[in-house]
C-alpha positions as CSV (number, residue, x, y, z in Angstrom):
1,M,0.0,0.0,0.0
2,T,1.2,3.5,-0.8
3,V,-0.2,6.8,0.5
4,K,0.3,10.0,-1.4
5,L,-0.4,13.2,0.7
6,H,-0.2,15.7,-2.2
7,K,1.9,17.8,0.1
8,K,2.7,20.6,-2.4
9,E,-0.9,21.0,-3.5
10,N,-2.4,20.7,0.0
11,R,0.1,23.2,1.4
12,E,-0.8,25.7,-1.3
13,A,-4.5,25.1,-0.9
14,H,-4.3,25.6,2.9
15,K,-1.9,28.6,2.6
16,T,0.8,26.9,4.7
17,D,3.3,26.6,1.9
18,D,5.3,29.6,3.2
19,Y,5.9,28.0,6.6
20,K,9.5,27.3,7.6
21,I,8.8,23.6,8.4
22,Q,8.3,21.3,5.5
23,E,5.7,18.9,7.0
24,L,2.2,18.8,5.7
25,I,0.1,21.3,7.7
26,L,-3.6,21.4,7.2
27,R,-6.2,23.8,8.5
28,R,-9.3,22.7,10.3
29,R,-12.5,22.4,8.3
30,Q,-10.8,22.5,4.9
31,A,-10.8,19.7,2.5
32,F,-7.5,18.0,1.5
33,D,-6.5,15.3,-1.0
34,V,-5.0,11.9,-0.1
35,T,-4.5,9.0,-2.5
36,V,-4.2,5.5,-1.2
37,T,-3.1,2.8,-3.6
38,F,-3.3,-0.8,-2.6
39,N,-1.0,-3.6,-3.9
40,R,-4.1,-5.7,-4.5
41,D,-7.9,-5.3,-4.9
42,F,-9.7,-4.1,-1.8
43,N,-12.4,-6.5,-0.5
44,Q,-15.1,-4.6,1.4
45,E,-16.2,-7.8,3.2
46,D,-12.8,-9.0,4.5
47,D,-10.5,-5.9,4.5
48,I,-10.5,-3.2,7.1
49,L,-9.2,0.3,6.4
50,V,-8.3,2.5,9.4
51,V,-7.5,6.2,8.9
52,Q,-6.0,8.0,11.9
53,F,-5.6,11.8,12.0
54,V,-3.1,13.1,14.6
55,T,-2.6,16.6,15.8
56,G,0.8,17.8,16.8
57,V,2.6,20.6,18.6
58,V,1.3,24.1,18.2
59,Y,4.1,25.3,16.0
60,S,3.1,29.0,16.1
61,L,3.9,29.0,19.8
62,L,7.4,27.9,19.0
63,G,7.9,30.7,16.4
64,L,8.3,28.3,13.5
65,L,5.4,29.8,11.5
66,P,5.7,33.2,9.9
67,Y,3.1,35.8,10.8
68,R,0.9,36.4,7.7
69,R,-1.3,39.4,7.2
70,N,-4.2,38.9,4.8
């Protein structure tokens, strides 16, 4: 299985592409793209897909995110 996070496109869409850190940063309540490709056919009756979203450190408190005026 491979997972593509579309980091460049998602960072641009969420206006986080100018941040100093290069990890994928998403904003709450905004859609984002993820592509999951399995190495075999997915069987709805037998296979289980678990998606886990994790929040991390508040980077703005650490001074890692630039201040942006809109």
